[in-house]
C-alpha positions, 0 to 999 in steps of 0.5 A, a space after each residue: 499499499 503506498 504511504 509517504 515514506 516507503 522506506 527508512 532515510 536514504 544513506 548519506 541524506 543527513 550529510 551537510 554537504 548537499 547543495 540544498 543544505 544552506 549553510 549560511 542564511 542570505 535571501 531566506 530570512 526575508 523582512 516578512 519572516 523577520 518581522 513574524 519571528 520578532 514581532 509574533 514570537 518574540 525573538 530578539 535580533 540579537 539571537 535571530 540567526 542562531 534561533 533559526 539554525 538551531 531549529 533548522 537543524 532539529 528538523 534536519 535531524 527528523 528528516 532531511 527533506 531538501 526544503 528543510 535544508 533551504 529554510 523554506 519554513 521561513 517562506 509564507 507560501 499560502 500568503 503569497 497565493 492571490 486568493 490569500 488577501 481578498 478570500 482565504 483571510 476574510 474567510 478566516 476571520 469570518 469563522 471558517 477553517 482551515 487545515 495545512 496538510 504538509 505543514 511542516 513547521 506551521 509557518 502558514 498557520 502563524 502567518 495567518 494568526 499574526 494578520 488576524 485569522 483566529 488560531 482556534 479554526 487553524 489546523 496543520 498536518 504533516 508526517 512526523 509528530 516531533 514537528 508540532 512541538 518544534 514548530 512551538 520551538 520556532 514560533 514560540 507561540 504556545 499562548 496564541 495557538 492552542 495545542 491539539 491543532 496539530 495531526 501527525 497522520 500519513 495521508 497516503 496510508 492504507 484505508 484502514 490506517 487513514 480512516 482510523 487516523 487523527 485527520 478523520 477521527 479529530 477533524 472528521 470528513 467533510 469538516 474543513 472549509 479551506 485546506 491548503 497544500 502548498 509545495 506538497 502534492 509535487 511530492 509524489 507520482 501521478 498515482 499518489 497524487 490522485 490518492 492524495 487528492 481523493 483523500 483531501 476531498 474526503 476532509 473538505 466541507 460539503 458547503 459550496 465554495 469550500 475550496 483547496 488552494 496552494 503552489 507547487 513546482 510545475 513544468 511545461 511539459 507534464 509528465 513524471 520525473 525521476 528523483 535524483 540521489 538520495 531520493 531516487 530509490 525507495 523500498 526494495 531499491 524501486 525508482 522514484 518518480 514525481 509528477 510535474 504538472 502544467 495547468 491542463 494536466 493539473 485540471 485533469 487530476 482534480 477533474 478525475 479525483 472528483 469524478 471518483 468522489 461524485 464532487 463537483 469542482 471548479 479547477 483553476 491553475 496557472 503556471 508562472 514565475 511567481 514575481 511576475 504572477 503576484 505582481 500582476 494578480 495580487 487581488 484575483 485569480 485571474 485565468 487570463 495570465 495563462 496567456 503569460 506561461 513560459 512556452 520556451 522551454 521545458 523549465 520548472 516554474 511555480 504552479 498556483 492553483 484553486 479547486 473549488 467545491 461548487 
């Protein structure tokens, strides 16, 4: 049966010599990240970098994801989505619930709280239970975000394990108004992406307008891409691939998931470089920007998307 990790940490993956283990903070410590850590978390400027390095290395010890080595837990992917300011945040302030799947150290939830969303309606999930306390260590916010809002669960577990897992037993089916999956779905091959999509639809509220949104790595030419060492082989030496989408293939994925679940969906996806997309579409998800996709070569680009229940 599918599961998110089909074997132990690959040999050598925890080495700090990999190019994605950044030895020194540079552009990763953005003004937004610094503002949140200082104003929200109360971390002093004098201890700021040492605090980040310490948390990063603890997270690396849990599992050496490249995103951890690159300090992606300082990037607020949800807040960069074009629907965040004018749709997501107002809904949260009105009492809607949000679940962040693949939350890592809960950075997107903390940004929502800092921007005025009530913490009582925000939830996070990731594979490793150790992330919950490490996130509190990073953000120093036991007083702001109640415990019990993090669910360590494997969304690719077999059916019995998923049904009895924390997401289904503590949140439950059809319980969440907004589900965010930032830089998550692209970790899997197509078969497992479809499995994840149907599981997410299990959790999504039946209310029309309930939505799934996020961003991920995409490609002009959709298809399976082989992973590189040290993550290129799974259990029993099976070669691993990940599926990279363009907007059309992404829409097909969710149409297939919606049909399997009997859920009517409106899917929007745009493949652009983040700077160009955000400069032009801060307030709405404008599909006209599909015309500005990069069509010159098969480079990886950021895919922004929303999947709305109709």
